[in-house]
Structures are given as structure tokens and as C-alpha cells.
C-alpha positions as CSV (number, residue, x, y, z in Angstrom):
1,M,-27.6,7.6,-38.9
2,L,-26.1,4.6,-37.7
3,N,-22.5,4.5,-36.8
4,L,-20.2,1.9,-35.2
5,T,-16.7,3.3,-33.9
6,N,-13.8,1.1,-33.1
7,I,-15.9,-2.0,-32.3
8,S,-14.5,-5.0,-31.0
9,T,-16.3,-8.2,-29.9
10,A,-15.4,-11.9,-29.0
11,Y,-17.0,-15.2,-28.8
12,G,-15.7,-16.1,-25.3
13,A,-11.6,-16.2,-25.9
14,I,-12.0,-16.0,-29.7
15,P,-12.0,-12.4,-31.1
16,V,-14.5,-11.9,-33.9
17,L,-14.7,-7.8,-34.7
18,R,-11.2,-5.9,-34.4
19,N,-11.9,-2.1,-34.2
20,V,-14.8,-1.9,-36.6
21,S,-15.9,1.4,-37.6
22,L,-18.5,2.2,-40.2
23,A,-21.1,4.9,-40.9
24,V,-24.5,4.4,-42.6
25,P,-25.9,7.6,-43.7
26,Q,-29.8,8.2,-43.7
27,G,-31.3,7.2,-46.9
28,S,-28.2,5.1,-48.2
29,I,-27.6,1.7,-49.0
30,T,-24.5,0.5,-47.6
31,C,-23.2,-2.7,-48.1
32,L,-20.8,-4.8,-46.1
33,L,-19.0,-7.3,-48.1
34,G,-16.6,-10.3,-46.8
35,S,-16.0,-14.1,-47.2
36,N,-17.8,-16.6,-44.9
37,G,-16.3,-16.2,-41.1
38,A,-15.2,-12.6,-41.9
39,G,-17.6,-11.3,-39.2
40,K,-20.6,-9.8,-41.3
41,T,-23.2,-11.5,-39.1
42,T,-21.8,-10.9,-35.8
43,V,-21.8,-6.7,-37.0
44,I,-25.6,-7.3,-36.9
45,R,-26.1,-9.3,-34.0
46,T,-23.9,-6.5,-32.3
47,I,-25.8,-3.6,-33.5
48,L,-29.0,-5.7,-32.1
49,G,-27.3,-6.2,-28.6
50,L,-27.5,-10.1,-29.2
51,V,-23.3,-9.5,-28.9
52,Q,-21.9,-7.0,-26.5
53,P,-19.0,-5.2,-27.9
54,L,-15.7,-5.4,-25.8
55,A,-14.9,-2.0,-26.7
56,G,-16.3,0.7,-28.8
57,E,-19.8,2.7,-29.5
58,I,-22.6,2.2,-31.6
59,T,-24.8,5.2,-32.0
60,F,-28.4,5.4,-34.0
61,L,-29.7,8.8,-34.7
62,T,-26.9,9.9,-32.4
63,Q,-28.3,7.8,-29.3
64,R,-26.1,5.4,-27.8
65,L,-27.2,1.8,-28.3
66,N,-24.5,0.0,-26.2
67,S,-26.0,-2.1,-23.4
68,L,-29.5,-1.3,-24.5
69,P,-32.0,-4.6,-24.7
70,T,-32.6,-6.0,-27.9
71,D,-36.3,-5.0,-27.8
72,E,-35.4,-1.2,-27.0
73,I,-33.1,-1.3,-29.9
74,V,-35.8,-2.6,-32.3
75,K,-38.3,-0.2,-31.0
76,R,-36.2,2.6,-32.3
77,G,-36.5,1.9,-35.7
78,I,-34.2,-0.8,-36.7
79,A,-35.4,-3.8,-38.3
80,V,-33.7,-6.9,-39.5
81,V,-34.2,-9.8,-42.2
82,P,-32.1,-12.4,-40.7
83,E,-29.9,-14.8,-42.9
84,G,-32.1,-17.8,-43.7
85,R,-35.3,-16.1,-43.7
86,R,-36.8,-17.6,-40.2
87,V,-40.6,-17.3,-41.2
88,F,-42.8,-18.9,-39.0
89,P,-43.5,-22.1,-41.2
90,K,-46.7,-23.3,-40.0
91,M,-48.6,-19.9,-39.6
92,T,-50.0,-18.1,-43.0
93,V,-48.6,-15.3,-44.7
94,E,-50.7,-12.8,-43.3
95,D,-50.0,-14.0,-39.7
96,N,-46.2,-13.7,-40.2
97,L,-46.9,-10.3,-41.4
98,L,-48.8,-9.4,-38.5
99,I,-46.1,-10.6,-36.0
100,G,-44.0,-8.1,-37.7
101,A,-46.1,-5.1,-36.2
102,C,-46.4,-6.6,-32.9
103,N,-45.2,-3.3,-31.4
104,I,-47.9,-1.4,-33.3
105,T,-50.8,-0.2,-31.1
106,D,-52.6,1.9,-33.7
107,Q,-54.7,-0.9,-35.8
108,Q,-55.4,1.4,-38.6
109,K,-51.3,1.8,-39.0
110,V,-51.0,-2.0,-39.3
111,R,-54.1,-2.1,-41.7
112,Q,-52.2,0.4,-43.8
113,G,-48.7,-1.4,-43.4
114,L,-50.5,-4.4,-44.6
115,A,-51.7,-3.0,-47.8
116,R,-48.4,-1.6,-48.4
117,V,-46.4,-4.4,-48.3
118,L,-48.7,-6.7,-50.3
119,T,-48.9,-3.9,-52.8
120,L,-45.1,-4.0,-52.9
121,F,-45.0,-7.8,-52.8
122,P,-47.9,-9.1,-54.9
123,R,-47.2,-12.7,-54.8
124,L,-47.5,-12.5,-51.3
125,A,-51.1,-11.0,-51.6
126,E,-51.7,-13.9,-53.6
127,R,-50.5,-16.4,-51.0
128,R,-51.7,-14.4,-47.7
129,R,-53.8,-17.6,-46.7
130,Q,-51.1,-19.9,-47.5
131,N,-48.6,-21.4,-44.8
132,A,-45.5,-19.9,-45.1
133,G,-43.5,-23.2,-45.0
134,T,-45.1,-24.4,-48.1
135,M,-43.6,-21.3,-50.3
136,S,-40.4,-21.1,-52.2
137,G,-37.4,-20.0,-50.6
138,G,-37.7,-16.7,-52.7
139,E,-41.3,-16.3,-51.4
140,Q,-39.9,-16.8,-48.1
141,Q,-37.3,-14.3,-48.5
142,M,-39.9,-11.7,-50.0
143,L,-41.9,-12.6,-46.6
144,A,-39.0,-12.3,-44.3
145,M,-38.5,-8.6,-45.8
146,A,-42.2,-7.7,-45.9
147,R,-42.4,-8.8,-42.1
148,A,-39.6,-6.4,-41.2
149,L,-41.4,-3.6,-43.0
150,M,-44.4,-4.1,-41.0
151,S,-42.7,-2.4,-38.2
152,Y,-42.1,0.9,-40.2
153,P,-38.7,0.9,-39.6
154,K,-35.9,3.6,-40.4
155,I,-33.3,1.3,-41.1
156,M,-33.5,-2.4,-42.4
157,L,-30.5,-4.7,-41.8
158,L,-30.6,-7.1,-44.4
159,D,-28.3,-10.6,-43.8
160,E,-27.7,-12.4,-46.9
161,P,-31.0,-11.8,-48.6
162,S,-30.1,-13.6,-51.9
163,L,-28.7,-16.6,-50.2
164,G,-29.4,-20.0,-52.0
165,L,-31.7,-18.0,-54.6
166,A,-32.1,-18.7,-58.3
167,P,-30.7,-15.9,-60.5
168,L,-33.9,-14.6,-61.5
169,L,-35.1,-14.4,-57.9
170,V,-31.8,-12.6,-56.9
171,N,-32.6,-9.9,-59.8
172,E,-35.9,-9.6,-58.0
173,I,-34.8,-9.3,-54.5
174,F,-32.3,-6.9,-55.3
175,K,-34.9,-4.6,-57.3
176,T,-37.2,-4.8,-54.4
177,I,-34.3,-3.7,-52.2
178,G,-34.0,-0.7,-54.4
179,Q,-37.6,0.3,-54.1
180,I,-37.6,0.1,-50.2
181,N,-34.7,2.5,-50.3
182,Q,-36.4,4.6,-52.7
183,E,-39.2,5.0,-50.2
184,G,-36.8,6.5,-47.8
185,I,-35.9,3.5,-45.8
186,T,-31.9,3.2,-45.0
187,I,-30.5,-0.2,-45.8
188,L,-27.4,-1.9,-44.4
189,L,-26.9,-4.9,-46.7
190,I,-24.8,-7.9,-45.7
191,E,-24.1,-10.1,-49.0
192,Q,-21.6,-12.5,-50.4
193,N,-23.1,-11.7,-53.9
194,G,-20.7,-8.7,-53.8
195,F,-20.9,-7.7,-57.4
196,K,-24.8,-7.4,-57.3
197,A,-24.8,-5.4,-54.0
198,L,-22.0,-3.1,-55.2
199,E,-24.0,-2.2,-58.2
200,M,-26.8,-0.8,-56.5
201,A,-24.9,0.3,-53.2
202,H,-24.2,3.9,-52.3
203,Q,-21.3,3.0,-50.3
204,A,-19.4,-0.1,-49.2
205,Y,-17.0,-1.5,-46.6
206,L,-14.9,-4.8,-46.9
207,L,-14.3,-6.9,-44.0
208,Q,-11.8,-9.7,-43.6
209,K,-11.0,-11.7,-40.5
210,G,-13.2,-9.3,-38.4
211,T,-11.5,-5.8,-39.7
212,V,-12.4,-3.5,-42.2
213,V,-9.8,-3.4,-44.9
214,M,-11.2,-1.2,-47.5
215,E,-14.2,1.1,-47.8
216,C,-16.0,3.3,-50.3
217,T,-17.9,6.4,-48.9
218,E,-20.0,8.6,-51.0
219,A,-17.2,11.2,-50.5
220,D,-14.8,8.6,-52.5
221,P,-17.0,6.5,-55.0
222,Q,-13.8,5.8,-56.8
223,A,-13.1,3.2,-54.3
224,K,-15.7,1.0,-55.0
225,Q,-14.0,-0.6,-58.1
226,K,-11.1,-1.0,-55.9
227,I,-13.2,-2.8,-53.6
228,A,-14.7,-4.8,-56.3
229,E,-11.2,-5.9,-57.8
230,V,-9.9,-7.3,-54.2
231,Y,-13.4,-8.9,-53.6
232,L,-12.8,-10.8,-57.1
233,K,-9.4,-11.9,-56.3
234,Q,-10.6,-13.0,-52.7
235,H,-13.6,-15.6,-54.4
236,S,-11.4,-16.4,-57.2
237,K,-8.8,-18.0,-54.6
238,G,-11.9,-19.6,-52.7
239,E,-11.3,-17.4,-49.8
């Protein structure tokens, strides 16, 4: 569904991604793991056209994304839940959600989407008239995910959805990610909570210093344990 082939990027003269190749099959949860500074967020920024690759190709549903403007990429069915949530704090929950549907002209579809996400996130239904900035971090994360769903995406790119959340909320967020995937939405999940992500992922890639060093695809599920072991060693050393 989404394929990156030999992608290299740089910020100025500093290389960030080096020949990164990964595939996200339709209907899957694919996780991308790595320590801080490994290049995970740059992968998302490159997919969205916010960073232009120096080399390589990105395709989505067989169509080439390279050089397309970000708004055109998003219109093809790619939604992102950015690190740090980035909700509009002085706007209500409902208004934040409606912004997610800004490209949808069919108002009946917008209303259906709103009903759908408020059912999936009942806490948001309770707070739909409340300003987003007054909610907890976990509630804002739910809002960011629900806002992305309002665009009826084919794939969601989730950047560190559990960052800074209490353990109970982390479990709730991951449970919701599983529910979204069961509805047929493909997920690319970037996470530092690698063990939790690996539990639910169909496949995984491990990124180190801008390079994919290990991968576990659906064709080789046994590799998942090897990735977990390497990831554990990385974090036990504080990398």
C-alpha cells in the first residue's frame, strides 16, 4: 500500500535517512522503532512531502508521491497524528474534529464521521463543547486521533501516540489503535514504547542512525523477537 524504496534525506549538509526501504501492506499495523534521533519522525515528514528525498521513491497505492505538495498527498487518503498532539487549545473538541473534515464537502458524510468518532471515543462525546486546551494529555491524544479519522483516511501515520501518557492511558490508546485497524484502516506506528508496539504490530522495522538495520515482515514473523532483543539492549544502554 505504502512503499518507501531507498529513501535518503538530509537537513542541509547533515544526512538523516540513508537508503531507507519499508513497505506497509494494506490492512496492517506496521511499527517503526528506534531511539531518539534515529530518523523516525523524518520518515513521516518525508512521506508527507515536508522533507524532499535526495534519492529514492515513495509510492502510495502504486502512485508516486515524490514532489507532490503536502495537501495533495493528504487528499489521497493519508492522515497523520503528529507527535505532541497539536490540537487547537482555544477551540472546542467538536470544532477540532470538524477541522479534520475540512476537505470533505458532503455534509452528511461529515455528520456521519462525527458520530462515528464520538462513538469510538466516548470521552470526547462527553467533552465536545469543552475547549481542547483544558483536557488531559490522554484526552488530547484521543482528540488528535479522532481528528485524523474525520478525513476518512486509508492509512494513518501515528507519531509517538503514547508519549508522556500514564500507563493506564497508554493501554487505552493502544486498544483504540487496534480498533481503528480492525475497521480496515492501515496503520504506520512510530513508537518509543517498542515492546507495546511489537505486541500488536503485524510487522516491524528498526531504525538506527537513519538506516533500517532489522525488519520483521509478515513473511518472517520470527524476526519480531530478534528486534525486541536488540531494542531491549539499545534501551538498557540508554541509547
